[in-house]
C-alpha positions in Angstrom: 2.6 3.8 -18.7 0.7 5.9 -16.1 -2.8 7.1 -16.8 -3.0 10.9 -17.0 -6.6 11.5 -17.9 -9.1 11.6 -20.8 -9.6 14.0 -23.6 -13.3 14.9 -23.4 -13.6 17.5 -26.1 -11.9 20.2 -28.2 -12.0 23.9 -27.3 -12.1 26.6 -29.9 -10.8 26.2 -33.5 -7.1 26.3 -32.9 -6.6 22.7 -31.8 -6.8 23.1 -28.0 -7.9 19.9 -26.2 -10.1 19.8 -23.1 -8.9 17.1 -20.6 -10.3 15.7 -17.4 -7.5 14.6 -15.1 -7.2 13.7 -11.4 -3.4 13.2 -11.8 -1.8 14.2 -8.6 1.4 15.9 -9.9 0.2 18.0 -12.8 3.0 20.4 -12.3 5.5 17.7 -13.4 3.5 16.7 -16.5 1.6 19.6 -18.0 4.7 21.5 -19.2 6.0 22.4 -22.6 7.9 19.7 -24.5 6.6 16.9 -22.2 5.8 13.7 -24.2 2.4 12.1 -23.7 0.8 9.1 -25.4 -2.6 9.0 -27.0 -3.6 5.7 -28.6 0.1 4.6 -28.2 1.1 7.6 -30.4 3.7 10.0 -28.9 2.7 13.6 -28.9 4.4 16.6 -27.3 2.6 19.2 -25.1 3.0 22.7 -26.5 1.0 24.6 -23.9 -1.1 24.1 -20.8 -3.7 26.1 -18.9 -6.4 25.3 -16.3 -9.9 26.3 -17.2 -12.8 25.5 -14.8 -12.4 21.8 -14.0 -10.5 21.1 -17.2 -6.9 20.8 -18.1 -6.4 22.5 -21.5 -3.5 21.5 -23.7 -2.3 22.1 -27.2 0.1 19.7 -28.9 3.1 20.6 -31.0 2.5 20.7 -34.8 -1.3 20.9 -34.3 -3.0 24.3 -34.8 -6.5 23.4 -36.1 -9.5 21.7 -34.6 -9.7 19.3 -37.5 -6.2 17.9 -36.7 -7.1 17.0 -33.1 -10.7 15.8 -33.4 -9.3 12.2 -33.7 -8.3 12.5 -30.0 -11.7 13.3 -28.6 -12.7 10.6 -26.1 -9.2 9.1 -25.9 -7.2 8.2 -22.8 -3.9 9.9 -22.2 -0.8 8.3 -20.7 2.7 9.3 -19.7 5.8 7.1 -19.3 7.0 6.8 -15.8 10.6 7.6 -16.7 9.5 10.9 -18.3 8.4 12.1 -14.8 12.1 12.3 -13.6 11.1 11.3 -10.0 13.6 11.1 -7.2 14.1 7.6 -5.6 11.9 8.6 -2.6 9.3 10.4 -4.6 6.0 8.7 -5.6 3.0 9.6 -7.6 -0.2 7.9 -6.5 -1.1 6.7 -10.0 2.3 4.8 -10.1 1.0 2.5 -7.3 -1.7 0.9 -9.4 -1.0 -2.9 -9.6 1.3 -2.8 -6.5 0.7 -5.6 -4.0 -0.6 -4.7 -0.5 1.3 -6.7 2.1 0.7 -6.8 5.9 2.4 -9.3 8.3 3.9 -11.1 5.2 0.4 -11.7 3.8 -0.7 -10.4 0.5 -4.1 -8.6 1.0 -4.6 -7.8 -2.7 -3.5 -5.3 -5.4 -4.2 -1.6 -5.9 -6.5 -1.3 -8.9 -7.6 2.3 -8.7 -6.9 5.5 -6.9 -10.1 7.3 -5.6 -10.2 10.9 -4.6 -12.8 11.4 -2.0 -13.2 15.0 -0.5 -9.5 15.6 -0.6 -8.6 12.2 0.7 -6.7 9.8 -1.5 -7.8 6.2 -1.2 -6.1 3.1 -2.6 -8.8 0.8 -4.0 -7.6 -2.7 -3.3 -8.9 -5.9 -4.9 -8.1 -9.3 -3.2 -10.5 -11.8 -1.7 -12.6 -8.8 -0.9 -12.5 -5.2 -2.3 -11.6 -2.5 0.2 -10.0 1.0 0.5 -6.9 2.1 2.3 -6.4 5.8 3.0 -3.1 6.9 1.6 -1.5 8.2 4.8 1.1 7.3 7.5 -1.4 5.5 9.7 -1.6 2.7 7.2 1.2 3.0 4.6 4.5 2.1 6.2 6.8 1.4 3.2 6.6 1.5 -0.6 9.1 -0.8 -2.4 9.3 0.4 -6.0 11.6 -2.6 -7.0 9.2 -5.2 -5.7 6.1 -3.2 -6.5 4.9 -3.7 -3.0 3.2 -1.5 -0.3 3.8 -2.6 3.3 0.9 -1.6 5.5 -0.1 -1.6 9.1 -3.6 -1.8 10.4 -5.1 -2.3 6.9 -6.5 -5.8 7.7 -9.0 -4.0 9.9 -10.4 -2.2 6.9 -11.4 -5.4 5.1 -15.1 -6.0 5.7 
């Protein structure tokens, strides 16, 4: 399961949900008939629109605020296989829990993705906590099967 965002409130009386999401591939997820998971319960997206800093969704078979109030404050997930990614295509959130390896040494694991002024940073926890910018200067290879990220020059980022 990949974290999509959090439902922060409802909007209006017709069952629309207001979500905060930093998900990097919204165009692949926020589409009609896409399954999402809230409290391990499968729901289907009916509609999507962007409003201010929020992602607004409605769910199939819900058309009243009273039906969706139970989801306020809940985290929303999506199954990786529902994204239909190509073999060489990655979504940053997918890299959480991948091991960071440089010179055959495990430096730690990605625990969070931080979005800092348009820069995507992998927050790595090992002997020390550090950040790796998600770009070609540091990331050399991503192995989906082994759940590993091969880096170069990342050791210099450890304080």
